[in-house]
C-alpha positions in Angstrom: -58.7 8.4 -76.3 -58.4 10.2 -72.7 -59.0 7.0 -70.5 -56.6 4.1 -71.7 -56.1 0.8 -70.0 -52.8 1.9 -68.5 -54.9 5.1 -66.9 -57.8 2.6 -65.8 -54.8 0.2 -64.2 -53.1 3.3 -62.5 -56.3 4.3 -60.9 -57.5 0.9 -59.6 -53.9 0.6 -58.3 -53.6 3.6 -56.3 -57.5 3.8 -55.1 -58.1 0.1 -55.0 -56.9 -3.0 -53.7 -54.6 -3.9 -56.7 -54.2 -2.9 -60.3 -56.6 -5.8 -61.3 -59.2 -5.2 -58.7 -61.7 -3.6 -60.8 -64.8 -4.2 -58.9 -63.7 -1.8 -55.6 -65.7 0.9 -55.2 -63.1 3.3 -54.1 -61.4 2.6 -57.6 -64.6 2.9 -59.6 -65.5 6.4 -57.6 -61.9 7.3 -58.7 -62.6 6.8 -62.2 -65.9 8.3 -62.2 -64.7 11.3 -60.9 -61.6 11.5 -63.5 -64.5 11.0 -66.2 -66.8 13.4 -64.9 -64.0 16.1 -64.8 -63.3 15.3 -68.5 -66.9 15.7 -69.2 -67.2 19.0 -67.4 -64.4 20.4 -69.2 -65.9 19.4 -72.7 -69.2 20.7 -71.9 -67.7 24.1 -70.8 -66.5 24.3 -74.4 -69.7 22.9 -75.8 -72.5 24.0 -73.9 -75.2 22.5 -76.4 -73.7 19.3 -76.2 -77.1 17.5 -75.0 -75.9 13.7 -75.2 -72.7 14.5 -73.5 -74.5 16.5 -70.7 -77.1 13.2 -70.4 -73.9 11.1 -70.0 -72.6 13.6 -67.3 -75.6 13.1 -65.2 -75.5 9.1 -65.6 -72.2 9.3 -64.7 -72.8 11.7 -61.1 -75.7 9.4 -60.3 -73.6 6.0 -60.6 -70.7 8.1 -58.3 -73.6 9.2 -56.0 -74.7 5.5 -55.4 -71.3 4.2 -54.9 -70.8 6.6 -52.4 -74.0 5.7 -50.8 -72.8 2.3 -51.0 -69.8 2.9 -49.5 -70.9 4.9 -46.7 -73.6 2.3 -45.6 -71.1 -0.6 -45.7 -67.8 1.0 -44.5 -67.8 4.9 -43.3 -63.9 5.0 -42.8 -63.5 3.9 -46.3 -65.9 6.0 -47.4 -64.5 9.1 -45.5 -61.1 8.1 -46.8 -61.8 8.4 -50.5 -64.0 11.5 -50.3 -61.0 13.3 -48.6 -58.4 11.7 -50.8 -60.3 13.2 -54.3 -61.7 16.2 -52.7 -65.2 15.4 -53.4 -66.8 17.3 -50.4 -66.1 21.2 -49.5 
């Protein structure tokens, strides 16, 4: 699988508060971004895979909700994660 346990721990250690802190919005946003990029590449090759397309739309919505929450809660953390992941142009 493309997203195994070690990869998840790496995301949460790098973007979250620690390797075991899976609830931090920054870590979840980073993991969602990785999954979104993976599914986007999959859909470039398999454009009629509508189940994956639906899953991608759901993931984008979840990431958007977390970003909105983080922007309302702490704007400096929001700006840091957006800059670090390169989500805005």
